[in-house]
N, C-alpha and C positions, 0 to 999 in steps of 0.2 A: 269758233272758240278762239277766245284770246286771254292767255294766261301770262302771269307775272310770277315767274320763279325765283328763288333765292334759297340760301342755306342760313342756318342759325346754329350758334353752340347751345348744347344743352348740357350744363356743368352740373356735377353733383353738389359743388360749391352753391349755396344759395345767392341770388342776385340781392344786393343790399339796396335799399330805398329809404329815404326819410319816413320817419313814423312817430306817432305821438307815444309818450310815456309820462307817468307821473314826475312832478317836478323833483329835481335831484336824483332820479333814478335812471340809470341808462339801460336800455334794453339789451339783453345779450343774444345773439343768434350763434347757436352752435354750428360748428363746420366739420366735416370729416377730417382725417388725418391727410389723406391723399386725394386732391382733387381728381375724379375720373370724369371723362368726358364722352357724351355722344353728340351726333349732329343731327338737327332736324333739316330735310332737304325737301322742299316743297313748293307748290304753285298754287295759286289763286286765280279763279276764272273772274276776270273782271266785269262780265256782264251777268252771271249768274250768282257769285258768291261760293261756288263749290271749290273745295280745297282737296288737293292730293299731297299728303305729307308723309314721308318715309323717315325712319329714325335708323340712323347707321352708326357704326364706330369710327368711320371714316368719311372724309367728303373729297374722295378722289374723283377722276374722270369717270371711272366705272360707275360709281353711285349716282353721278350726274346724267350718264347715259340709262341708267335704270329709272329715273324719274321720267325721262322722256318716252322711254317704253311703256310705263304706267300711264301717262297721258294718251298715247296712242291706244293703248287697251281700254281706257275709259270711253274714247270716243273713236269706234272702229269705222267711221266714214266722215268725211268732211274735212276741212283744212283746219289746222291748229297752228295759231301764232303764239310764239313764245318770245317775250320781250324781257332780256336779262341783262346784267353787267358784262364787263369784259373781263371776268375773273378767268385766269388760264385754265381752270378746270372745265371751262364751257368750250374750249376749243381744242379739239384733237381728234384722233382716228376713230376712237370709241364713239364720241358724240358723233362725229360725220358718218359713221356707219349706220347709227339709228337714223339720221335724216335721209342718207341715201336709201335705206330700207323702207322707209316711209314712203317712197315715189311720189313726192311732191306734195304730201300731206302737211308736213312740219316745216314751218317757214319759221328760222331764228332771226330774230331783231335785237339788236344790240344797243344799250342805252350809254350814254357818255361814261368815261370812266370816272370814278369817284363821286357819283352823283346818287346816292341811296333814297333821296327825297323824291327821285322819279319813278321809284318802284313801290307801288302801293301796300306789297306784302311787307315792307318794313314795319307800317302801321299794325299789322296783324301780328307780327312778331312781338311788337312792343306791348299790345294789348294782351298777349299770351303770358309774357313774362309779369306782368302787373298782377295777372289772375292766378298764375300757377307757381312761379318761382321766387318772387319778391319775398325776401326775408322768410323763406321756407326752407328747412332742412329735411328731406325725407329720410326714413328709415333706412331704406336700401335704393340701389340704383334702380331695380325693377319697379319700385313704388313710384320714382320720378317718371320713369317711361310710362307707366300706366296712368298717371295723372296727366301727362303730355298727350298721350292717346285719347284718353277721355275727353280733354279739352276740344281737340278737333273733331271728335265723333259727335259730341254736344252741338257745336256751332254749324256742322254740316247739315244738322236737322233743321236748322234757322239761318239758311243764307242770306237773309235780308238783313241780319244783325252783322255779318261779316262785310256786306255791301257798305253798309254804314261805317264800319270800323275802317274800312280801306278809302272811303271818300268817293265810291262810285255812284253817280247820279242814277244809274239803273235801279238802285234801291227803290226810289220813286215810282218807278215804272214798273217793275217786274214784281217786287214783293211789298207791296205797301203796307199790309198788315204785320208783317214779320219785323219791321226795323225797329221798333220799340216794344 
């Protein structure tokens, strides 16, 4: 298994994007009084398109270690390769404990610093924002979390679409009917 993990901010404030409106009228996007934030911590399998995404109140070393444990639970046998950036949350005792506990089944690879274009999951996060959070204010934080979870559950049912989004050529080999 080969996973690309990363984290993203899931703010209650809507993400703004250019949009059409009648000439002379400006579209108003309501915003909450206080921005409240969650974090998505996830990984995408570059060969199958499967994702593992968790939503947390923080993105500390503990939550990163929980993602690695979730990957190990999802794949109880075989080696799992994880290619991620050099964020400080990716290197500490909690993460090392998970790696040691995996007894050689978990191999961590580090991408160069400040190079998000090398991590395909960034394209999935961008697609997620376009479909779920751009110019959208949810009534409650729970509604935002529900919409986010629904997005990843729907796309996990058609991993060929995820492969297409992240630019994996495995889409043509593994799931040709699901790509479009």
